[in-house]
FIKOLZA-1660 file (N, C-alpha, C; in steps of 0.1 Angstrom, whole numbers, plus 5000, padded with zeros to 4 digits):
% residues 57
   i   px   py   pz ch aa at
   1 5007 4987 5002  A  M  N
   1 5002 5003 5002  A  M CA
   1 5007 5013 5001  A  M  C
   2 5006 5021 4988  A  Q  N
   2 5014 5037 4993  A  Q CA
   2 5006 5043 4999  A  Q  C
   3 5018 5055 5006  A  Y  N
   3 5011 5061 5015  A  Y CA
   3 5017 5078 5007  A  Y  C
   4 5001 5089 5004  A  P  N
   4 5007 5092 4999  A  P CA
   4 5017 5109 5006  A  P  C
   5 5028 5111 5000  A  I  N
   5 5043 5122 5005  A  I CA
   5 5032 5134 5007  A  I  C
   6 5039 5138 5020  A  P  N
   6 5029 5150 5033  A  P CA
   6 5031 5166 5020  A  P  C
   7 5026 5171 5015  A  S  N
   7 5026 5187 5014  A  S CA
   7 5036 5194 5015  A  S  C
   8 5036 5191 5026  A  H  N
   8 5053 5203 5034  A  H CA
   8 5064 5198 5028  A  H  C
   9 5063 5184 5019  A  R  N
   9 5078 5176 5021  A  R CA
   9 5082 5175 5007  A  R  C
  10 5067 5180 4997  A  I  N
  10 5070 5185 4984  A  I CA
  10 5074 5195 4979  A  I  C
  11 5089 5193 4970  A  G  N
  11 5095 5204 4965  A  G CA
  11 5103 5211 4977  A  G  C
  12 5108 5205 4984  A  Q  N
  12 5116 5216 4994  A  Q CA
  12 5132 5208 4986  A  Q  C
  13 5141 5217 4984  A  R  N
  13 5157 5217 4981  A  R CA
  13 5160 5218 4991  A  R  C
  14 5173 5213 4985  A  G  N
  14 5187 5214 4993  A  G CA
  14 5177 5202 5010  A  G  C
  15 5167 5195 5008  A  K  N
  15 5171 5191 5017  A  K CA
  15 5166 5175 5018  A  K  C
  16 5168 5164 5026  A  E  N
  16 5169 5152 5030  A  E CA
  16 5161 5146 5020  A  E  C
  17 5165 5139 5010  A  K  N
  17 5153 5131 5002  A  K CA
  17 5143 5120 5014  A  K  C
  18 5131 5115 5008  A  V  N
  18 5119 5115 5014  A  V CA
  18 5117 5097 5008  A  V  C
  19 5117 5084 5013  A  W  N
  19 5114 5077 5008  A  W CA
  19 5097 5067 5015  A  W  C
  20 5097 5064 5004  A  Y  N
  20 5083 5052 5016  A  Y CA
  20 5093 5043 5019  A  Y  C
  21 5092 5033 5028  A  V  N
  21 5099 5027 5036  A  V CA
  21 5100 5013 5024  A  V  C
  22 5086 5007 5021  A  S  N
  22 5084 5005 5013  A  S CA
  22 5095 4998 4998  A  S  C
  23 5096 5008 4995  A  E  N
  23 5106 5017 4986  A  E CA
  23 5118 5008 4985  A  E  C
  24 5121 5017 4997  A  F  N
  24 5136 5020 5001  A  F CA
  24 5141 5000 5006  A  F  C
  25 5134 4994 5012  A  A  N
  25 5133 4982 5012  A  A CA
  25 5133 4971 4996  A  A  C
  26 5133 4979 4991  A  Q  N
  26 5133 4966 4979  A  Q CA
  26 5147 4977 4973  A  Q  C
  27 5145 4988 4970  A  R  N
  27 5159 4989 4964  A  R CA
  27 5171 4987 4970  A  R  C
  28 5172 4984 4982  A  F  N
  28 5181 4981 4986  A  F CA
  28 5181 4969 4997  A  F  C
  29 5172 4961 4992  A  R  N
  29 5170 4940 4990  A  R CA
  29 5174 4938 4998  A  R  C
  30 5167 4947 5019  A  L  N
  30 5159 4938 5030  A  L CA
  30 5150 4930 5025  A  L  C
  31 5149 4924 5036  A  D  N
  31 5138 4914 5036  A  D CA
  31 5126 4924 5044  A  D  C
  32 5116 4908 5043  A  K  N
  32 5101 4911 5048  A  K CA
  32 5104 4916 5062  A  K  C
  33 5113 4911 5067  A  V  N
  33 5111 4910 5084  A  V CA
  33 5116 4930 5086  A  V  C
  34 5134 4930 5077  A  E  N
  34 5134 4944 5087  A  E CA
  34 5130 4950 5076  A  E  C
  35 5120 4953 5064  A  E  N
  35 5110 4961 5061  A  E CA
  35 5102 4966 5072  A  E  C
  36 5094 4955 5079  A  N  N
  36 5079 4954 5088  A  N CA
  36 5088 4963 5101  A  N  C
  37 5102 4956 5107  A  R  N
  37 5108 4962 5120  A  R CA
  37 5111 4983 5113  A  R  C
  38 5115 4979 5103  A  L  N
  38 5114 4998 5096  A  L CA
  38 5104 5003 5099  A  L  C
  39 5093 4997 5089  A  R  N
  39 5085 4999 5092  A  R CA
  39 5078 5012 5103  A  R  C
  40 5080 4999 5117  A  K  N
  40 5072 4999 5128  A  K CA
  40 5082 5015 5135  A  K  C
  41 5098 5011 5138  A  L  N
  41 5101 5026 5140  A  L CA
  41 5099 5043 5133  A  L  C
  42 5099 5037 5122  A  L  N
  42 5098 5054 5114  A  L CA
  42 5085 5056 5108  A  L  C
  43 5076 5043 5107  A  G  N
  43 5066 5046 5103  A  G CA
  43 5067 5040 5093  A  G  C
  44 5056 5049 5073  A  P  N
  44 5056 5044 5062  A  P CA
  44 5063 5050 5052  A  P  C
  45 5066 5061 5058  A  I  N
  45 5073 5072 5050  A  I CA
  45 5088 5081 5062  A  I  C
  46 5100 5079 5061  A  A  N
  46 5110 5083 5062  A  A CA
  46 5125 5088 5057  A  A  C
  47 5130 5095 5062  A  T  N
  47 5141 5104 5053  A  T CA
  47 5156 5095 5053  A  T  C
  48 5162 5094 5039  A  E  N
  48 5170 5087 5037  A  E CA
  48 5183 5081 5047  A  E  C
  49 5183 5094 5050  A  I  N
  49 5193 5095 5060  A  I CA
  49 5190 5083 5078  A  I  C
  50 5178 5088 5078  A  D  N
  50 5167 5079 5092  A  D CA
  50 5168 5062 5082  A  D  C
  51 5165 5055 5077  A  L  N
  51 5160 5046 5069  A  L CA
  51 5178 5046 5068  A  L  C
  52 5188 5048 5067  A  L  N
  52 5204 5043 5061  A  L CA
  52 5208 5036 5075  A  L  C
  53 5206 5046 5087  A  R  N
  53 5209 5047 5098  A  R CA
  53 5206 5035 5107  A  R  C
  54 5187 5032 5106  A  N  N
  54 5189 5021 5113  A  N CA
  54 5186 5010 5106  A  N  C
  55 5185 5005 5095  A  A  N
  55 5189 4994 5087  A  A CA
  55 5196 4985 5088  A  A  C
  56 5197 4976 5092  A  A  N
  56 5207 4965 5095  A  A CA
  56 5206 4957 5083  A  A  C
  57 5219 4947 5078  A  R  N
  57 5218 4945 5066  A  R CA
  57 5229 4926 5070  A  R  C
% end
């Protein structure tokens, strides 16, 4: 299920990149257990730096 990106996050230049946790997990080949852990920890949408810092490979 996809969630819309909040309107205050759209078009911000020079800010952190915002990812859907599901897309991040797919892109970085994380398993479903890790994807679910990140989703519980950070919610459905998170910044790239938060995802990278909290992802365990």
